[in-house]
C-alpha positions in Angstrom: -0.1 0.1 -0.1 1.1 3.4 -1.0 2.7 5.3 2.3 0.5 8.4 1.5 -2.5 6.5 1.4 -1.8 3.9 4.7 -1.2 7.4 6.9 -4.4 8.7 5.7 -6.1 5.6 7.2 -4.0 5.6 10.1 -5.3 9.0 10.7 -9.0 8.1 9.5 -8.7 5.1 11.8 -8.1 7.2 15.0 -11.1 9.7 13.8 -13.7 7.4 13.3 -13.2 5.5 16.8 -14.4 9.0 18.6 -18.2 8.9 18.8 -19.3 12.3 17.7 -22.6 11.6 16.5 -25.0 14.4 16.3 -27.7 13.9 17.5 -27.2 13.7 20.6 -24.0 15.9 19.7 -22.3 14.9 23.5 -19.2 16.3 21.9 -16.3 18.1 24.3 -12.9 20.4 23.5 -10.8 17.0 24.3 -11.1 13.7 22.8 -11.3 14.0 18.7 -9.6 17.7 19.6 -7.0 16.3 21.7 -6.2 14.0 18.8 -6.0 16.9 16.1 -4.1 18.9 18.4 -1.8 16.2 18.8 -1.3 15.6 14.9 -0.8 19.1 13.9 2.7 20.1 15.3 3.8 23.4 14.2 0.1 24.8 14.2 -1.4 27.5 16.2 -4.7 25.7 17.7 -7.7 27.7 19.0 -10.5 25.6 20.6 -13.8 27.2 21.2 -16.7 25.7 23.0 -19.7 27.3 21.6 -22.0 25.2 24.2 -24.5 22.3 23.5 -21.4 20.4 22.0 -20.7 22.8 19.5 -17.2 23.2 19.5 -14.5 24.3 16.8 -11.1 23.9 16.3 -8.9 27.0 14.3 -5.5 25.4 13.6 -3.0 28.0 11.6 0.7 27.6 10.5 2.4 30.6 9.0 0.0 33.3 7.2 -2.2 31.2 4.8 -4.5 32.5 1.8 -6.5 29.4 1.7 -8.8 28.0 4.5 -10.2 24.6 4.8 -13.2 23.6 6.6 -14.6 20.3 7.8 -17.1 19.0 9.9 -16.3 16.4 12.6 -19.9 15.3 13.3 -21.7 12.3 12.0 -25.1 11.5 11.8 -26.4 8.5 14.0 -26.0 4.8 13.1 -28.8 3.0 12.2 -29.5 -0.9 13.0 -28.4 -2.0 9.8 -24.7 -1.4 10.3 -23.2 -5.0 9.9 -20.1 -3.9 12.3 -19.2 -1.5 14.8 -19.6 2.2 13.0 -16.5 3.3 15.3 -14.2 0.9 14.1 -12.5 1.5 10.6 -12.8 -1.8 8.2 -10.8 -1.4 5.2 -10.9 -3.7 2.4 -9.0 -3.5 -1.0 -11.1 -0.8 -2.3 -12.9 0.7 0.7 -12.4 2.5 4.1 -15.8 1.8 6.3 -17.0 3.6 9.3 -19.3 6.2 10.5 -18.0 9.3 8.7 -15.6 8.0 6.6 -17.2 9.3 3.5 -19.3 12.7 5.3 -16.4 13.7 6.2 -13.7 11.8 8.4 -12.1 11.1 5.6 -11.3 14.6 4.5 -10.3 15.2 7.5 -7.9 12.6 7.8 -6.6 13.7 4.3 -5.9 16.7 5.7 -3.7 15.8 8.7 -1.6 13.9 5.9 -1.4 16.8 4.1 -0.4 18.9 6.9 2.6 16.5 8.0 3.7 16.5 4.1 3.9 20.2 3.8 5.9 22.6 5.8 4.0 26.3 4.6 1.4 28.1 5.4 -1.7 26.1 6.1 -5.4 27.0 7.8 -7.9 24.4 9.1 -11.4 24.9 10.7 -12.7 21.9 12.1 -16.4 22.0 13.5 -19.0 19.6 15.3 -22.4 21.0 14.5 -23.1 20.5 10.6 -25.6 17.6 10.7 -28.4 18.6 13.0 -29.6 22.1 11.3 -28.4 23.9 14.8 -25.1 25.4 13.4 -22.8 27.9 15.6 -19.1 27.3 14.5 -19.2 28.7 11.2 -21.1 31.6 12.6 -19.0 32.2 15.1 -16.1 32.2 12.8 -17.7 34.7 10.3 -18.5 37.1 13.5 -14.7 36.9 14.7 -12.5 36.6 11.9 -14.4 38.6 9.3 -11.2 40.5 8.2 -7.3 40.2 7.6 -5.5 41.8 10.7 -2.7 42.2 8.3 -4.9 44.3 5.7 -7.9 46.3 6.9 -11.0 45.6 5.0 -9.5 42.6 3.1 -11.2 39.2 4.1 -8.9 36.8 6.2 -8.3 34.2 3.0 -8.6 34.3 -0.5 -10.4 31.4 -0.5 -12.4 28.6 1.3 -12.9 24.9 0.5 -15.1 22.9 2.5 -14.5 19.3 2.3 -17.7 17.3 1.6 -17.8 14.3 -0.4 -17.6 15.7 -4.1 -15.5 12.6 -5.4 -12.3 15.1 -5.4 -13.7 17.3 -7.7 -14.5 21.3 -7.3 -18.1 22.0 -7.0 -19.2 25.6 -7.4 -22.6 25.3 -7.2 -25.6 23.9 -5.0 -28.9 24.6 -3.7 -29.9 26.4 -0.7 -32.4 25.0 2.2 -35.2 26.1 4.3 -37.2 24.1 6.5 -40.7 24.8 7.8 -42.6 24.0 11.0 -46.4 24.8 10.0 -49.6 24.4 12.1 -53.1 24.7 11.3 -56.2 25.1 13.5 -59.5 23.5 13.1 -62.9 22.8 15.0 -63.7 19.4 16.6 -67.1 17.8 15.9 -68.6 15.0 14.4 -67.7 13.7 11.1 -71.1 13.5 9.6 -71.7 17.2 9.3 -71.2 18.7 6.0 -68.7 21.4 8.0 -65.9 18.8 8.4 -64.8 20.0 4.9 -63.8 23.7 6.0 -63.3 23.0 10.0 -61.0 20.3 9.4 -57.4 21.0 10.0 -56.4 18.5 8.4 -58.4 19.2 5.3 -56.7 22.2 5.3 -53.2 21.0 5.6 -54.3 18.6 2.6 -55.5 21.6 0.4 -52.4 23.2 1.3 -50.3 20.7 0.1 -51.7 20.3 -2.9 -51.3 24.1 -3.7 -47.6 23.8 -2.8 -47.3 21.1 -5.1 -48.6 23.0 -7.9 -46.7 26.0 -7.4 -43.5 23.8 -7.3 -44.4 22.2 -10.7 -44.5 25.9 -12.1 -40.8 26.6 -11.5 -39.5 23.2 -13.2 -38.4 25.7 -15.7 -35.8 27.7 -14.1 -32.2 26.8 -14.2 -28.9 27.8 -12.8 -25.2 26.2 -13.3 -26.8 22.5 -14.5 -29.6 22.8 -11.8 -33.1 22.6 -12.6 -36.5 23.4 -10.7 -37.4 23.9 -7.0 -37.0 20.6 -4.7 -39.9 20.5 -2.0 -41.0 17.9 0.0 -43.6 17.5 2.7 -41.5 15.5 5.3 -44.5 15.2 8.3 -48.2 15.4 8.5 -49.6 14.9 12.0 -53.0 15.5 13.8 -56.7 14.6 14.3 -58.1 12.2 16.9 -60.1 9.7 14.7 -61.8 8.5 11.8 -65.2 10.1 12.9 -63.9 13.2 14.6 -63.5 16.5 13.1 -59.4 17.5 13.3 -58.9 20.1 15.6 -55.3 20.9 15.0 -52.6 19.5 12.3 -48.8 19.9 11.9 -46.9 20.0 9.3 -43.2 19.9 8.5 -41.7 20.8 5.2 -38.6 21.7 3.3 -37.7 23.1 0.2 -34.3 23.9 -2.0 -33.9 26.7 -4.2 -31.6 27.1 -6.8 -28.9 29.8 -6.2 -31.0 32.5 -8.0 -34.1 32.3 -6.1 -35.4 34.3 -3.3 -35.6 32.2 -0.2 -38.3 35.0 1.5 -40.2 35.1 -1.3 -40.8 31.7 -1.9 -41.9 31.5 1.8 -44.2 34.2 1.3 -45.9 32.1 -1.6 -45.9 28.8 0.4 -47.0 31.0 3.2 -49.9 33.0 1.7 -50.7 31.6 -2.1 -53.6 29.2 -1.0 -56.8 29.5 0.1 -56.0 27.1 3.6 -53.8 29.5 5.5 -51.5 28.3 8.4 -52.3 29.8 11.8 -48.7 29.4 12.5 -45.5 29.4 10.2 -42.0 29.1 11.3 -39.0 28.8 9.5 -36.7 26.3 11.7 -33.6 26.5 9.4 -32.1 28.5 6.5 -29.0 27.5 4.5 -28.2 30.2 1.5 -27.5 28.8 -1.7 -24.0 28.6 -3.1 -23.0 30.7 -4.4 -24.9 33.3 -2.6 -26.3 36.5 -3.5 -29.1 37.7 -6.2 -28.5 36.2 -9.9 -25.8 38.5 -10.7 -23.9 38.2 -7.8 -24.1 34.4 -7.7 -23.0 34.4 -11.1 -20.1 36.5 -10.4 -19.1 34.4 -7.3 -19.4 31.4 -9.1 -16.9 32.6 -12.5 -14.3 33.5 -9.2 -14.6 30.1 -7.7 -14.2 28.5 -11.1 -11.1 30.5 -11.7 -9.9 29.6 -8.3 -10.2 25.6 -9.0 -8.5 26.5 -12.1 -5.6 27.8 -10.5 -5.6 25.0 -7.7 -5.5 22.1 -10.4 -8.7 20.9 -9.0 -11.0 19.3 -12.0 -14.4 21.2 -12.0 -17.8 18.9 -11.2 -21.4 19.6 -11.5 -23.4 21.6 -9.4 -25.1 19.6 -6.1 -28.7 19.3 -4.8 -27.4 18.9 -1.1 -26.1 21.9 0.8 -23.1 22.6 2.6 -21.8 25.0 4.5 -19.6 26.6 1.7 -22.5 28.8 1.0 -22.4 30.7 4.6 -18.8 31.5 3.7 -20.0 32.7 0.2 -22.6 34.8 1.7 -20.0 36.4 3.6 -18.2 37.3 0.9 -15.6 34.8 0.4 -15.1 32.7 -2.6 -15.7 29.3 -1.9 -16.1 25.9 -3.1 -16.8 22.4 -2.1 -14.2 19.7 -2.7 -13.5 15.9 -0.8 -13.3 12.4 -1.2 -16.4 10.0 -1.4 -19.8 10.1 -2.8 -22.7 11.7 -1.3 -24.5 8.9 -2.1 -22.9 6.9 0.4 -23.2 9.4 3.4 -25.4 8.8 6.1 -26.0 5.4 4.8 -25.1 2.1 6.6 -22.0 0.8 6.3 -20.7 3.9 5.2 -17.7 4.1 3.0 -15.3 6.3 1.2 -13.0 4.6 -2.0 -9.5 4.0 -0.7 -8.4 5.3 -4.4 -10.4 8.7 -3.6 -8.4 9.2 -0.3 -5.2 8.5 -1.9 -6.5 11.1 -4.5 -7.7 14.1 -2.4 -4.5 13.5 0.1 -2.7 14.7 -3.0 -4.4 17.0 -4.1 -4.8 18.9 -0.7 -0.9 18.5 -0.6 -0.7 20.6 -3.9 -2.9 23.2 -3.0 -0.8 24.0 -0.1 2.3 23.9 -1.9 1.0 26.0 -4.0 0.5 28.8 -1.4 3.9 29.7 -1.1 4.3 30.5 -4.8 
């Protein structure tokens, strides 16, 4: 086995062994962060506890121009795992373990790249990406918006967020919005003609039909290879029994807009566009698209990201439908791309794996990027 890959697997084995599931996000400033600090000699490491298991580590060596970001939290394991999710299993082609693909494999490759280089480097490790309750990136952007060396200049020329993209540079992805709604009705006997209007569940179903019809009208919208508006009604709950008019109903839904779409305008359409309007309408999570901004801003930022990827020697991949925290950096003004090992199809799955060839490839690419900062 190639020594570069062997080193990366050693790091990955150590990282997978730490339980960083989110939820419950029982993560402190020791554990996996002690492991990272021990394997980043020569770096100035700052660990910050943001509360509720949200912890970040900013590791800086020299005066880097590029920031790598990688989250260390994973989704919970499922009963369908065929072995312990915290013990890395290595086959001839794959490394299997919880987070191996999403995205501890990228973290391991960054540790390898740090050990194989001597120059400038900056890594931001976080633990709150998987539960739609992010604090780490927001705190970083608030605390370190501009360079201390040059007034008014952003801290870094570019940010690479290491989500699984098959080692390609992804320049665009959808945003995300999650919503909680409640409909109010009036309980009564289901034999009455008033059931059609008084039932909270009937209101929810009429709302759902309007929402689905609206989403169909957006099928022609396009940006950077992505088409249409992605929409999902994830949960409907309410009512008491079949012969009672439902006095209340709860609906949870989400949508994923294109970078050129206005999330606030879409929320208004979903809230007010039909004849069945919710009594409560609350957006519970929002993530901007990548690149962030209106149509003109998004296209300008996409072109800057393409130029950066070309300069870094990264092959450019297609835009993706999943959301990443790269959009938060883009919203703050940074040139941001997504580039890491693994296939998103393996993320969050039982017996999650990353291809060994991709681990080796991304380690080589990260080394190249770190070395190129000195030029």
